[in-house]
Each structure stands twice: as structure tokens, then as C-alpha cells.
C-alpha positions in Angstrom: -0.5 -158.1 8.8 3.3 -158.4 9.2 3.5 -160.6 6.1 1.5 -158.0 4.1 3.8 -155.2 5.3 6.9 -157.3 4.4 5.5 -158.0 1.0 4.8 -154.3 0.4 8.3 -153.4 1.6 9.9 -156.0 -0.7 7.9 -154.7 -3.7 8.8 -151.1 -3.0 12.5 -152.0 -2.7 12.4 -153.9 -6.0 11.1 -150.8 -7.7 13.7 -148.5 -6.2 16.8 -147.9 -8.4 20.3 -148.5 -7.1 22.2 -145.4 -5.9 26.0 -145.0 -6.1 28.5 -142.4 -4.8 31.3 -141.7 -7.3 34.8 -141.2 -5.8 35.8 -137.5 -5.4 38.7 -136.3 -7.6 42.0 -135.6 -5.7 41.5 -132.5 -3.7 38.0 -132.0 -5.1 34.5 -132.0 -3.8 32.4 -135.1 -3.4 30.3 -135.6 -6.6 26.5 -136.0 -6.3 24.9 -139.4 -5.9 23.9 -141.1 -9.1 21.2 -143.5 -10.1 22.7 -146.8 -11.3 21.6 -150.1 -12.8 20.6 -152.9 -10.4 23.6 -154.9 -11.6 26.1 -152.3 -10.4 27.1 -154.1 -7.2 28.0 -157.3 -9.1 29.9 -155.5 -11.8 31.7 -153.2 -9.4 32.8 -156.1 -7.2 34.0 -158.1 -10.2 36.1 -155.3 -11.5 37.4 -154.3 -8.0 38.7 -157.9 -7.6 40.7 -157.4 -10.8 38.5 -159.8 -12.8 37.4 -159.1 -16.3 33.6 -158.6 -16.6 31.6 -159.3 -19.7 28.2 -157.7 -19.8 25.8 -159.5 -22.1 22.4 -157.8 -22.8 20.2 -156.0 -25.3 21.0 -152.7 -26.9 20.1 -149.7 -24.8 20.2 -151.5 -21.4 23.0 -149.3 -20.0 26.2 -151.3 -20.4 28.3 -148.4 -21.4 26.8 -146.2 -18.6 27.5 -148.8 -15.9 31.1 -149.2 -17.0 31.7 -145.5 -16.8 30.0 -145.4 -13.3 32.3 -148.2 -12.1 35.3 -146.2 -13.2 34.0 -143.1 -11.4 33.4 -145.1 -8.2 36.9 -146.5 -8.3 38.4 -143.1 -9.1 40.2 -144.3 -12.3 40.1 -143.0 -15.9 37.5 -144.5 -18.3 38.2 -145.2 -22.0 36.3 -147.3 -24.5 36.1 -148.5 -28.0 33.3 -150.0 -30.1 33.5 -152.9 -32.5 36.8 -153.1 -34.4 37.4 -154.8 -37.7 41.1 -155.2 -37.4 43.7 -155.7 -34.6 45.3 -152.4 -35.6 42.3 -150.4 -34.5 42.7 -152.0 -31.1 46.5 -151.9 -30.6 47.4 -149.0 -32.9 49.7 -148.6 -35.9 52.6 -146.6 -37.3 51.4 -144.1 -39.9 53.1 -143.0 -43.2 55.2 -140.4 -41.2 56.6 -143.0 -38.9 54.4 -141.8 -36.0 52.8 -144.3 -33.7 49.0 -143.9 -33.5 47.9 -144.8 -30.0 44.4 -146.1 -29.1 42.2 -146.0 -26.1 43.1 -149.6 -25.3 46.9 -148.8 -25.5 46.5 -145.8 -23.2 44.6 -147.7 -20.6 46.7 -150.8 -20.8 49.9 -148.8 -20.3 48.7 -146.1 -17.9 45.9 -147.7 -16.0 42.1 -147.1 -15.9 39.0 -149.0 -16.9 38.7 -150.0 -20.6 35.4 -150.9 -22.1 35.5 -153.0 -25.2 32.0 -152.6 -26.5 30.3 -154.9 -29.0 33.0 -157.5 -28.8 30.7 -159.9 -30.6 30.7 -157.7 -33.6 34.5 -157.4 -33.7 36.9 -159.3 -36.0 38.6 -162.6 -35.0 42.0 -160.9 -35.4 41.1 -158.1 -33.0 39.8 -160.6 -30.5 43.0 -162.7 -30.7 45.1 -159.6 -29.9 42.8 -158.7 -27.1 42.9 -162.2 -25.6 46.7 -162.3 -25.7 46.9 -159.0 -23.9 44.6 -160.1 -21.1 46.2 -163.5 -20.7 49.9 -162.7 -20.8 50.2 -159.5 -18.7 52.0 -157.8 -21.6 50.9 -156.9 -25.1 52.6 -156.4 -28.4 52.1 -152.9 -29.8 53.5 -151.3 -32.9 56.5 -149.7 -31.1 57.2 -152.6 -28.7 56.0 -154.9 -26.0 54.2 -153.1 -23.1 53.6 -154.4 -19.6 50.1 -154.3 -18.3 49.6 -151.5 -15.8 48.7 -152.7 -12.3 45.6 -150.5 -12.3 44.3 -151.7 -15.7 40.7 -153.0 -15.5 38.6 -154.4 -18.3 34.9 -154.7 -19.1 33.6 -156.2 -22.4 30.1 -155.8 -23.6 28.1 -157.9 -26.1 24.5 -158.4 -27.2 24.8 -162.1 -27.6 26.1 -165.0 -25.5 29.0 -165.8 -27.9 27.0 -168.2 -30.1 26.9 -165.8 -33.1 24.0 -164.1 -34.8 20.4 -164.5 -33.8 17.1 -163.2 -35.1 17.6 -159.7 -33.5 21.4 -159.2 -33.7 22.1 -160.6 -37.1 25.6 -159.1 -37.5 27.2 -160.8 -34.5 30.1 -163.3 -34.5 30.6 -166.3 -32.4 33.1 -165.9 -29.5 35.5 -168.8 -28.8 36.2 -170.5 -25.5 39.5 -168.7 -25.1 37.6 -165.4 -25.0 34.8 -166.4 -22.7 37.1 -168.2 -20.2 38.8 -164.9 -19.5 35.6 -163.1 -18.3 33.1 -163.3 -15.6 29.9 -163.3 -17.7 27.1 -161.1 -16.3 23.6 -161.3 -17.7 22.6 -157.6 -18.1 19.0 -156.9 -18.8 16.9 -153.7 -18.8 16.4 -152.2 -15.3 12.8 -151.1 -15.3 13.0 -149.3 -11.9 16.0 -147.3 -13.2 14.1 -146.4 -16.4 11.1 -145.2 -14.5 13.2 -143.1 -12.1 15.2 -141.5 -14.9 12.0 -140.6 -16.8 10.4 -139.0 -13.8 7.1 -139.4 -12.0 5.0 -137.6 -14.7 6.2 -140.1 -17.3 5.5 -143.2 -15.4 2.4 -144.3 -17.4 4.3 -143.8 -20.7 7.3 -145.7 -19.4 5.1 -148.6 -18.3 3.5 -148.8 -21.7 6.9 -148.8 -23.5 8.1 -151.5 -21.2 5.0 -153.6 -21.9 5.5 -153.2 -25.7 9.2 -154.2 -25.4 8.3 -157.4 -23.4 5.8 -158.3 -26.1 8.3 -157.8 -28.9 11.0 -160.0 -27.1 8.6 -162.9 -26.4 
């Protein structure tokens, strides 16, 4: 009987989504508790230890959401960019009027916060070289000079593939070289079915289960 109860308890826990408590703003009230992906503890600890995390998983699995929740939980600003086709869209440029155009990466690198570089495997090689150099050297070359990395700068990258280039589902992806992958703690990031069910609500459980079953069949 004890074994049966333990098995039931384990099954119930496996179907319960993770819960997090975002950090309150300075002088503000405590925000409400939020549902989070099951990988949240691993991603949070990685970023908290000042290590770069790379989330690799399918589209729509919640990579952007978890990055934003990590920033909330740490009480730091969150900024992001998607795939970029040139280093200037990452580091910025000087326009025709001589004004420096700043980017989300520049703002975070210089002033601190969590930066999400989404779809890194769809970005250009030139952009990735600039990104790698900034992570490796502790300083980065921007259009108006060299900027030191802020002590509170944190970074998450997200991709749909494991750096080996295009596959049958993500045909527009590029290979990532060893210099990129070596700078990240790679985290396998799949769909969290318990979280999906909780977000949809009890009255949608049957529909969610059907969608999940169809998705599994497609990805076989």
C-alpha cells in the first residue's frame, strides 16, 4: 500500500507545474506567484552563478518566457533580440547624422541585466563572432568605443537546433562553431506538458491532451 501511495504522489508531482516568486521592485509590493517551466531551477541557478545558458528546444516551448522569469526572479532588467543578419544589429552603428544607435545588447552589456539572444542558430556568422568576443573578453567593441562588461550582465541564448545546422524541421538554421558552444551551459529545453495543462485550465484538459498526443506523433 505504501508503494502505491508513493507512486501516486510521484505521478501527481510530475504533473504539477513549477511555481516561482518574482523579486519585488525596490519599495514595491511582492508580485504574485507565477507558473514556470520545469527547467526553471536549472536555468535560474546557471544564470545566478554568472554562467551563460543556452536553451535548445522546439519553437513555442517557452524559452523567451523562462528568460524573462529568470530576470524577474533576480530583480534585474530584461532585454532581448531575435536572429540578426549582421554584427551591427547586435552592437549598433553610427547613423548618417553621426548619432550612435544603441541596441538591446549594448544597453544590457553596459548597464547590467539579463540579455536573451534568441534564435542564435539563425544569426549570421559575423554577428556570432562579435557576440563571442564580448562574452570571452569582458569588454566589447561598439561603434563609439570599447565598453567594459557590467558586473550584473547576464546572458541566455536560445536555439532550435544543437548547433549542427539545418534539420528537417528547422531548415533555415546555421551550424554553431565550438567557440560559441564552449561559452555556454547547454540546457535541453522541451515542452512542459504539466505547465501547458495548467495554463489552459481544467476545462481544456482533454483538448490539451489531444494536442500533445498529435505533437508527439508529428515529432516521431
